[in-house]
C-alpha positions in Angstrom: 160.9 32.9 49.8 159.1 34.6 52.7 155.7 33.6 51.1 156.4 29.9 50.7 155.8 29.0 54.3 152.4 30.9 54.4 151.5 29.1 51.1 152.3 25.8 52.6 150.3 26.5 55.7 147.2 27.5 53.7 148.0 24.3 51.4 148.2 22.1 55.0 144.9 23.8 56.1 143.0 23.1 53.0 144.2 19.4 52.8 143.6 18.8 56.5 139.8 19.3 56.3 139.7 16.2 53.8 139.8 13.8 56.6 136.3 14.6 57.5 133.1 13.3 56.2 132.0 12.7 53.4 135.5 12.2 52.0 137.1 10.6 55.1 140.7 10.7 53.8 142.1 10.8 57.2 145.7 9.9 55.9 145.7 13.2 54.3 144.5 14.9 57.5 147.5 13.4 59.2 150.1 14.3 56.6 148.6 17.6 56.5 149.1 18.2 60.4 152.5 16.9 60.2 153.3 19.5 57.6 151.7 22.3 59.7 153.7 21.2 62.8 156.9 21.1 60.7 156.2 24.8 59.6 155.5 25.8 63.1 158.9 24.1 64.4 160.7 25.8 61.4 159.4 29.3 62.3 162.0 31.7 63.1 160.0 33.8 65.8 156.8 33.3 67.9 155.2 35.9 65.5 155.8 33.6 62.5 154.7 30.6 64.3 151.5 32.2 65.1 151.1 33.5 61.7 151.3 30.5 59.9 149.1 28.3 62.3 146.5 31.1 61.7 146.7 30.8 58.2 146.4 27.0 58.5 143.4 27.4 60.6 141.7 29.8 58.1 142.1 27.4 55.1 141.1 24.3 57.5 137.8 25.6 58.9 136.8 27.2 55.5 136.8 24.0 53.8 135.5 21.9 56.6 132.6 24.4 57.2 131.6 24.9 53.4 128.3 23.5 53.9 127.2 26.7 55.9 126.8 28.6 52.8 124.1 26.4 51.5 121.8 27.6 54.5 121.8 31.1 53.0 120.4 29.7 49.7 117.0 29.6 51.5 116.7 33.2 52.8 114.6 35.9 51.4 116.1 38.7 53.7 119.6 37.8 53.0 121.5 37.1 49.7 123.1 33.7 49.1 126.5 35.2 48.4 126.5 36.3 52.2 126.8 32.5 53.0 130.4 32.7 51.5 131.2 35.6 53.7 129.7 33.7 56.4 131.9 30.8 56.2 135.3 32.8 55.7 134.4 35.2 58.5 133.6 32.3 60.8 137.1 30.6 59.8 138.8 33.9 60.4 137.6 33.6 64.1 138.0 29.8 64.6 141.5 30.0 63.3 142.6 31.7 66.5 142.4 28.2 68.2 145.0 26.5 65.9 147.0 29.9 66.0 147.3 29.3 69.9 148.2 25.8 69.8 151.0 26.6 67.2 152.2 29.4 69.5 152.2 27.1 72.5 154.1 24.3 70.6 156.7 26.8 69.4 157.2 28.6 72.7 157.3 25.8 75.1 158.1 22.5 72.8 160.7 23.6 70.4 164.4 22.8 71.0 166.8 22.5 68.6 166.8 22.2 64.8 164.6 19.0 64.6 161.6 18.2 66.0 161.8 15.9 69.1 159.4 13.9 71.4 159.1 17.0 73.6 157.9 19.2 70.8 155.5 16.4 70.0 153.9 15.8 73.2 153.5 19.7 73.8 151.8 20.1 70.4 149.3 17.4 71.5 148.4 18.8 74.8 148.1 22.4 73.3 145.8 21.2 70.6 143.6 19.4 73.3 143.5 22.6 75.4 142.3 24.9 72.4 140.1 22.4 70.8 138.1 22.3 74.1 138.2 26.1 74.4 136.7 26.1 70.9 133.8 24.1 72.2 132.9 26.4 75.0 134.0 30.0 74.2 131.1 32.2 73.1 128.4 29.3 73.6 131.0 27.0 71.7 131.4 25.6 68.3 132.6 22.2 68.6 131.9 21.1 64.9 134.6 18.5 63.3 136.9 18.0 66.2 140.0 16.4 64.8 139.1 13.0 66.6 136.2 12.6 64.4 138.5 11.4 61.6 138.6 8.0 63.3 134.9 7.3 63.2 135.4 4.7 60.3 138.2 2.9 62.0 138.8 0.9 65.0 140.2 3.8 66.8 136.8 5.2 67.2 136.6 2.7 70.3 139.3 4.8 72.1 136.7 7.8 72.7 135.0 5.4 75.3 138.1 6.0 77.3 139.7 9.3 76.2 136.7 11.3 75.0 136.8 13.5 71.8 139.3 16.1 73.0 141.9 13.8 74.3 141.4 11.6 71.1 142.2 14.8 69.0 145.4 15.4 71.0 146.5 11.9 70.5 145.8 12.4 66.8 148.0 15.4 66.7 150.8 13.6 68.6 150.5 10.6 65.8 151.0 13.2 63.1 153.9 14.8 64.7 155.6 11.5 65.4 156.1 11.6 61.6 158.4 14.4 62.0 160.9 12.7 64.3 164.5 11.9 63.0 164.0 8.2 63.7 163.3 6.0 60.8 162.0 3.3 62.8 159.6 5.5 64.6 158.3 7.1 61.3 157.9 3.8 59.9 156.0 2.2 62.9 153.8 5.0 62.8 152.9 4.7 58.8 152.6 0.8 59.1 150.2 1.1 62.0 148.1 3.5 60.1 148.2 1.6 57.1 146.6 -1.4 58.9 144.0 0.7 60.0 142.8 1.1 56.6 142.2 -2.5 56.3 140.3 -3.0 59.6 136.6 -2.1 59.8 135.5 -0.2 62.8 133.8 -2.2 65.9 130.2 -2.8 66.0 128.2 -4.0 69.1 126.9 -7.7 68.9 123.2 -7.8 67.9 121.2 -9.6 70.7 118.5 -12.2 69.4 115.3 -10.5 68.6 111.8 -12.0 69.0 108.4 -11.1 67.8 108.1 -9.1 70.9 111.4 -7.3 71.3 110.8 -3.5 71.2 111.7 -2.0 68.1 112.2 1.6 66.8 110.8 3.1 63.6 112.9 6.0 62.3 111.0 8.2 59.9 112.8 10.3 56.9 110.0 12.0 54.9 112.6 13.6 52.3 110.9 17.1 52.2 113.8 19.4 51.0 114.0 23.1 52.4 113.3 24.3 49.0 109.6 23.2 49.3 109.1 24.5 52.9 107.1 27.6 51.4 105.2 25.8 49.0 101.2 25.7 49.5 100.1 23.0 51.6 103.5 22.0 52.8 102.7 21.6 56.4 99.8 19.2 55.8 101.6 17.2 53.2 104.6 16.8 55.7 102.2 15.6 58.5 100.4 13.2 55.9 103.7 11.7 54.8 105.1 11.1 58.3 101.9 9.6 59.4 102.0 7.3 56.2 105.7 6.2 56.9 104.8 5.4 60.4 102.7 2.5 59.3 100.5 0.2 61.1 101.4 -1.2 64.3 102.5 -4.9 64.7 103.2 -7.4 67.6 106.3 -5.7 69.0 106.2 -2.4 70.9 107.6 0.3 68.7 109.1 3.7 69.4 108.2 5.9 66.4 110.7 9.1 65.9 110.0 11.8 63.7 112.7 14.6 62.7 113.2 18.0 64.4 110.4 20.6 63.9 108.6 18.6 61.3 105.2 19.0 63.0 104.2 22.5 62.3 100.9 22.7 63.8 100.9 23.3 67.7 100.5 20.0 69.6 99.8 21.5 73.1 96.5 22.5 74.6 96.1 25.7 76.2 97.1 28.4 73.8 94.9 31.2 72.7 92.6 30.1 69.9 94.0 32.4 67.2 97.4 30.3 67.3 95.8 27.0 66.2 95.4 25.9 62.6 93.8 22.9 63.6 92.7 21.2 66.8 95.7 19.9 68.9 93.6 17.2 70.3 92.6 16.0 66.8 96.3 16.3 65.6 97.7 14.2 68.4 94.8 11.6 67.6 96.0 11.6 64.0 99.6 10.7 65.3 98.4 8.2 67.9 96.3 6.2 65.2 99.6 4.9 64.0 100.3 3.4 67.5 99.7 0.1 69.0 98.8 -0.3 72.7 102.7 -0.6 73.7 103.9 2.1 71.1 104.9 5.7 71.7 106.0 8.5 69.5 108.8 11.1 69.8 108.0 14.0 67.3 109.7 17.4 66.7 107.5 20.4 66.9 107.3 23.9 68.7 106.4 24.9 72.0 105.0 28.6 72.7 105.7 30.6 75.8 103.5 33.6 76.7 104.3 36.7 78.7 102.2 38.3 81.5 100.6 40.5 78.6 99.4 37.4 76.8 101.4 37.7 74.1 104.1 35.3 72.8 107.5 35.9 74.3 109.4 33.0 73.2 109.2 29.5 71.5 110.7 26.1 72.3 112.4 23.8 69.8 110.9 20.7 71.4 110.3 17.0 71.3 107.0 15.7 72.3 106.3 12.3 73.8 102.9 11.0 72.6 101.2 7.6 73.8 98.4 5.8 72.1 95.8 7.6 74.4 96.7 10.8 72.7 98.5 12.2 75.6 101.7 14.3 75.8 103.5 12.6 78.5 106.8 14.6 78.3 108.5 17.4 76.5 112.1 18.3 75.8 113.3 21.7 74.9 116.3 22.3 73.1 119.1 23.9 75.5 122.0 24.7 73.2 120.6 26.9 70.7 122.5 28.0 67.5 123.3 31.6 67.5 122.0 33.4 64.2 120.0 30.3 63.6 117.5 29.9 66.5 118.1 33.2 67.8 119.6 36.4 66.8 122.4 37.5 69.2 122.7 41.3 69.8 119.4 41.8 67.9 119.2 45.6 68.7 122.6 46.0 66.5 122.4 43.1 63.9 118.7 43.7 62.9 118.9 47.2 61.8 122.0 46.2 59.6 119.7 43.8 57.8 120.8 40.7 59.3 118.0 38.1 60.5 117.9 34.6 61.7 118.5 31.7 59.2 115.5 29.9 60.6 112.3 31.5 59.5 110.1 33.4 62.0 110.5 36.6 64.0 110.2 34.8 67.4 113.5 33.7 69.0 113.6 30.3 70.6 114.2 30.0 74.4 116.8 27.4 75.6 115.6 24.5 77.7 117.5 23.6 81.0 119.9 21.1 79.6 120.3 17.3 78.9 117.1 15.5 80.0 115.9 12.0 80.3 112.2 11.0 79.7 111.0 7.6 80.7 108.5 6.2 78.3 106.6 2.9 79.6 107.9 -0.2 77.7 111.0 1.8 76.5 112.8 3.0 79.6 114.8 6.3 80.1 115.5 8.1 76.8 118.0 11.2 76.5 117.2 13.9 74.2 119.7 15.9 72.0 118.1 18.0 69.2 120.2 18.6 66.0 123.4 20.6 66.9 123.4 19.6 70.6 124.7 16.2 69.6 128.3 17.8 68.7 129.2 18.9 72.2 131.3 16.1 73.9 130.6 15.4 77.4 127.2 17.6 77.4 124.7 15.1 75.9 123.9 12.9 78.9 122.1 13.9 82.3 124.5 11.8 84.3 122.2 11.6 87.2 119.6 9.9 85.2 121.5 7.9 82.7 119.3 7.0 79.8 119.4 3.7 77.9 119.5 5.4 74.6 119.8 9.1 72.9 117.2 10.3 70.6 118.7 13.0 68.0 116.3 14.6 65.8 117.7 17.0 63.4 117.1 19.1 60.3 120.1 18.8 58.0 118.3 19.8 54.9 119.8 23.4 55.0 123.3 22.0 55.0 124.2 20.8 51.5 126.1 17.7 50.7 129.1 17.9 53.4 127.0 18.9 56.6 124.9 15.9 57.0 127.5 13.3 56.7 129.5 15.2 59.1 126.9 15.6 61.5 126.1 11.7 61.6 129.9 11.2 62.1 129.9 13.4 65.4 126.7 11.5 66.5 128.6 8.1 65.9 131.4 9.5 68.2 129.1 10.6 70.9 127.7 7.0 70.8 131.1 5.5 71.3 132.0 8.0 74.0 129.0 7.2 76.1 128.3 3.5 75.4 124.9 4.5 74.4 123.0 3.9 71.2 121.7 6.9 69.2 118.7 7.3 66.8 118.6 10.0 64.3 115.9 11.1 62.3 116.1 13.8 59.9 113.8 15.4 57.0 116.1 14.6 54.2 119.0 12.3 55.6 121.1 10.9 56.9 118.8 9.2 59.3 120.2 6.3 61.2 120.2 3.9 64.0 123.6 3.8 65.8 124.8 1.2 68.2 126.6 1.6 71.5 129.9 1.4 69.9 129.3 4.0 67.1 128.6 1.5 64.5 125.9 2.1 62.0 123.0 -0.7 62.4 120.8 0.9 59.4 120.6 4.3 57.8 118.6 6.0 55.0 120.8 7.8 52.3 120.3 11.5 51.6 117.6 12.4 49.3 115.3 9.5 50.0 112.1 8.9 51.8 111.7 5.8 53.8 111.7 4.4 57.4 114.0 2.2 59.4 112.6 -0.4 61.6 114.9 -2.5 63.7 115.1 -3.7 67.2 116.3 -1.0 69.7 120.2 -1.5 70.3 121.2 -2.3 73.8 123.3 0.2 75.8 126.7 -0.6 77.2 127.8 -0.3 80.7 128.9 3.4 81.5 132.2 4.0 79.6 135.2 5.5 81.5 134.4 8.8 79.7 130.8 8.5 80.7 132.0 8.3 84.3 134.7 10.9 84.2 133.6 13.4 81.4 136.0 16.0 80.0 138.2 15.6 83.0 139.8 13.0 80.8 140.8 16.1 78.4 142.6 17.7 81.5 144.3 14.4 82.5 145.6 14.1 79.0 147.0 17.5 79.1 148.8 16.8 82.3 150.0 13.5 81.3 151.5 14.7 77.8 153.0 17.9 79.6 154.5 15.8 82.6 156.2 13.3 80.2 157.7 16.2 78.1 158.9 17.9 81.4 160.5 14.6 82.3 162.2 14.1 78.9 163.4 17.5 79.0 164.9 17.2 82.5 166.4 13.7 81.4 168.4 15.3 78.5 169.8 18.2 80.3 
């Protein structure tokens, strides 16, 4: 019988991840969280509550992060089977955070034989605190916060007020309310959630467009990771993106290409031996697709040289190119992926046979953080490359608020589950900040997202194509855009304050 709670905790964890994209079975996630919290409340000791919560977390993160394994399929230096070890190993660590949340709920919220409102509120506060810690400790891993399950529903709009982590805490509260011994409360929660399934998520009204309204053209060349090492890949990829960029029209166009898909160096001034073709001619080819009022944002690599003249680091960069072939701005990715863009503890891990997932021996150098580039005709544009978009409250230079965010990415590494999960998190950032987001990826899912997190247009995975639509308008700064993740702390204080008041009143 002692094994039953452990097996139920694993079952709850496995099913709790089904609310994330691509499945988006969010009612299953709520039910699974309710089961986990019931197991926590029923635990006879703190040790048992911690154990059950850790098992829940291991299963939850193993399923939610299964796409990581696919990245190892493209490695010559490490066997693909190591990907399964990586997924489970990461889950063993990430499970610490639900374990802490469960332990706090048991220690501070549990009173009597049945869950009560005090337990519900403390559980929600504990989840906010631990999910936020997960997003910042050891550079942070903020993938799949629980609040992202609401992206397909109208509750996505709450993120503009609460932010992601407080929204996740309220989600846990909604799950825990199902445990209360009050049939009317349970019925009310179930009816409200059922109604959510029938109502589409909010989208921003589309302003009327004229022949001269600025437009964005999002490029998806559909070159999968399997062909990266094939002969002539770099040139064929460049040619395809130039082809998809099309000829200019009457309206100014912002052309956006995916992360890292210009594999020739664009900047002048490097030693001659680093160039496979002239950077001036390369920029001229890109600029040939641009009209007088157009601009291009393209993903490539910058090089940094040491005092000895040798390359010291590289930058995962976006270059802004104008019709006169000039580079008028560059953004370098700041939040790099450990093990992907740089190898932490290289002196230890490299002798063990471990290497970076991204090809090349030169580590990337982090940029200074969120930045806004101003392009004539298009205004201020914020940049967030790939993984950076998942970090709530860290995507905008608040001193220079942009009118939109550009999020180039390369999701070709991440199987069938990673790309839709990445898109869902970008949509949640748009709703939080009240800013449209442009996503361009090599194989999908590329999209134009409006300032409420609604999809204006998208290109499915595995298809080459381009989106050309009027650039969505930003909203006024949301409450979260003004306050940031202080909203998470405020939510913790409010939930704990109400729990303390309830406890004192019932004494």
